[in-house]
C-alpha atoms as a printed R data frame, in Angstrom:
   type eleno elety resid chain resno      x      y        z
1  ATOM     1    CA   MET     A     1 14.393 43.427 -131.024
2  ATOM     2    CA   ALA     A     2 14.929 39.446 -130.724
3  ATOM     3    CA   LEU     A     3 12.624 37.004 -128.817
4  ATOM     4    CA   PHE     A     4 14.268 34.510 -126.396
5  ATOM     5    CA   PHE     A     5 11.815 31.586 -126.369
6  ATOM     6    CA   PRO     A     6 13.695 29.202 -123.465
7  ATOM     7    CA   ALA     A     7 14.205 25.723 -124.515
8  ATOM     8    CA   MET     A     8 11.553 22.939 -123.701
9  ATOM     9    CA   LYS     A     9 11.639 19.436 -122.068
10 ATOM    10    CA   ARG     A    10  9.705 17.453 -124.652
11 ATOM    11    CA   ILE     A    11  8.046 13.801 -123.353
12 ATOM    12    CA   LEU     A    12  7.081 11.854 -125.769
13 ATOM    13    CA   VAL     A    13  6.044  8.094 -126.317
14 ATOM    14    CA   ARG     A    14  5.826  6.981 -130.030
15 ATOM    15    CA   PRO     A    15  8.057  7.960 -132.946
16 ATOM    16    CA   VAL     A    16  6.950 11.338 -134.680
17 ATOM    17    CA   SER     A    17  7.287 12.427 -138.638
18 ATOM    18    CA   ASP     A    18 10.877 14.304 -139.465
19 ATOM    19    CA   ASN     A    19  8.661 18.104 -139.435
20 ATOM    20    CA   GLU     A    20  7.397 17.186 -135.874
21 ATOM    21    CA   LEU     A    21 10.878 16.954 -134.674
22 ATOM    22    CA   ARG     A    22 13.095 19.173 -136.829
23 ATOM    23    CA   ALA     A    23 10.410 21.837 -135.467
24 ATOM    24    CA   GLN     A    24 11.871 20.620 -131.637
25 ATOM    25    CA   LEU     A    25 15.505 20.347 -132.573
26 ATOM    26    CA   GLU     A    26 14.987 23.866 -133.839
27 ATOM    27    CA   ALA     A    27 13.719 24.888 -131.095
28 ATOM    28    CA   ARG     A    28 17.000 23.012 -129.406
29 ATOM    29    CA   ASP     A    29 14.304 21.281 -127.280
30 ATOM    30    CA   THR     A    30 15.253 18.785 -125.047
31 ATOM    31    CA   ILE     A    31 13.483 15.139 -126.529
32 ATOM    32    CA   LEU     A    32 12.697 12.317 -124.223
33 ATOM    33    CA   PHE     A    33 10.996  9.204 -125.600
34 ATOM    34    CA   VAL     A    34 10.257  6.815 -122.675
35 ATOM    35    CA   GLY     A    35  7.945  3.150 -124.087
36 ATOM    36    CA   GLU     A    36  8.669  0.110 -125.817
37 ATOM    37    CA   GLN     A    37  7.819  1.613 -129.276
38 ATOM    38    CA   VAL     A    38 10.658  3.798 -129.879
39 ATOM    39    CA   SER     A    39 14.180  2.377 -130.941
40 ATOM    40    CA   TRP     A    40 17.018  4.325 -129.678
41 ATOM    41    CA   GLN     A    41 19.125  3.531 -133.749
42 ATOM    42    CA   ASP     A    42 15.724  4.923 -135.311
43 ATOM    43    CA   ILE     A    43 15.968  7.925 -133.285
44 ATOM    44    CA   GLU     A    44 19.908  8.675 -133.725
45 ATOM    45    CA   ARG     A    45 19.626  7.914 -138.205
46 ATOM    46    CA   GLN     A    46 16.597  9.953 -138.288
47 ATOM    47    CA   VAL     A    47 18.452 12.588 -135.557
48 ATOM    48    CA   GLU     A    48 22.051 12.735 -138.434
49 ATOM    49    CA   ARG     A    49 18.773 12.605 -141.323
50 ATOM    50    CA   LEU     A    50 17.444 15.838 -140.719
51 ATOM    51    CA   GLY     A    51 20.903 17.381 -140.373
52 ATOM    52    CA   PHE     A    52 20.915 18.180 -136.268
53 ATOM    53    CA   GLY     A    53 23.452 15.004 -135.754
54 ATOM    54    CA   GLU     A    54 26.054 17.264 -134.351
55 ATOM    55    CA   LEU     A    55 24.283 19.253 -132.004
56 ATOM    56    CA   TYR     A    56 22.190 16.350 -130.210
57 ATOM    57    CA   ILE     A    57 23.939 12.899 -128.651
58 ATOM    58    CA   VAL     A    58 21.100 10.153 -128.507
59 ATOM    59    CA   SER     A    59 21.384  8.078 -125.935
60 ATOM    60    CA   ALA     A    60 19.224  5.107 -124.274
61 ATOM    61    CA   THR     A    61 18.319  3.958 -120.717
62 ATOM    62    CA   GLN     A    62 16.708  1.263 -119.348
63 ATOM    63    CA   ALA     A    63 15.965  1.126 -115.852
64 ATOM    64    CA   ARG     A    64 16.810 -1.982 -113.280
65 ATOM    65    CA   GLY     A    65 13.253 -4.396 -113.451
66 ATOM    66    CA   THR     A    66 11.016 -2.291 -116.580
67 ATOM    67    CA   GLY     A    67 10.560 -2.890 -119.837
68 ATOM    68    CA   ALA     A    68 10.411  0.289 -120.942
69 ATOM    69    CA   PRO     A    69 13.826  2.485 -122.178
70 ATOM    70    CA   ARG     A    70 14.561  5.830 -122.116
71 ATOM    71    CA   ILE     A    71 15.814  7.670 -125.089
72 ATOM    72    CA   SER     A    72 16.143 11.620 -125.037
């Protein structure tokens, strides 16, 4: 019998280690980084370095009037 666990949406406010991110990517989670401590270029390089570049798209948005970008 196979178990199915639905993907989760995770909101993070800081960069995470390769092991933490790998576990979340393997679970097919949607990850949203919020805050100025995170660079979308760094996240994109980390995702690609971990071998998930073909499965995930890293994007960044910034709401008008706020300084904190959202990276997903």
